[in-house]
C-alpha positions in Angstrom: -5.1 6.7 -10.9 -7.8 4.5 -12.4 -8.1 6.5 -15.6 -5.4 7.0 -18.3 -3.3 10.1 -17.7 -3.7 13.1 -20.1 -0.5 12.2 -21.9 -1.8 8.7 -22.7 0.1 6.9 -19.9 -1.9 3.9 -18.8 -3.8 3.9 -15.5 -2.2 2.5 -12.4 -3.6 -0.1 -10.0 -3.5 -0.2 -6.2 -1.4 -3.4 -5.5 -3.1 -3.9 -2.1 -6.6 -4.1 -3.8 -5.2 -6.5 -6.4 -3.9 -8.9 -3.8 -6.6 -8.3 -1.2 -9.8 -7.3 -3.0 -12.2 -5.4 -0.7 -9.9 -5.6 2.4 -9.0 -2.4 4.0 -5.4 -1.1 3.9 -3.5 -1.8 7.1 -2.1 1.1 9.0 1.4 2.2 7.8 2.1 5.4 9.6 2.7 6.4 13.2 1.7 3.1 14.8 4.3 3.4 17.5 5.0 7.2 17.5 1.6 8.5 18.4 1.5 11.4 20.8 -2.0 10.3 22.0 -2.7 6.6 22.0 -6.3 7.3 21.1 -5.3 8.9 17.8 -6.3 6.8 14.7 -3.7 4.8 12.9 -3.2 6.0 9.3 -2.4 4.3 6.0 -0.6 6.6 3.7 2.0 4.3 2.0 0.7 2.7 -1.2 2.2 0.7 -4.1 0.8 1.4 -7.5 1.5 -0.8 -10.5 0.8 -0.9 -14.2 -1.8 -3.3 -15.5 1.1 -5.4 -16.9 2.7 -5.7 -13.4 -0.7 -6.3 -11.8 -0.8 -9.8 -13.2 2.6 -10.6 -11.5 1.5 -9.7 -7.9 1.7 -12.7 -5.7 1.3 -10.9 -2.4 1.6 -7.6 -0.6 1.9 -7.2 3.1 2.7 -4.5 5.7 5.3 -5.2 8.4 3.5 -3.8 11.4 6.1 -5.2 13.9 9.2 -3.2 13.1 9.7 0.1 15.0 12.6 1.3 12.8 10.7 4.2 11.3 7.4 6.2 11.6 6.3 4.4 8.4 5.8 0.6 8.2 7.5 -1.3 5.4 5.2 -2.4 2.5 6.5 -5.6 0.9 5.3 -6.7 -2.5 6.1 -10.1 -4.0 6.1 -10.5 -7.7 6.2 -13.8 -9.6 
């Protein structure tokens, strides 16, 4: 994702790393639905943006409180 695509499409940026450089991604999958509580939590929900949108990212966060799904919502604020 960091290099241009073969058709010339510009590369995409990981919005989490833009807003939180060097910070690990929080868990976004099966936080509350684990069959074994010792299983690791996973992060598998990402938001990728163009370089143009990258400059507009104000914040990105993961709602780890809701239990509405097996995936946690990822909320991006653009400005």
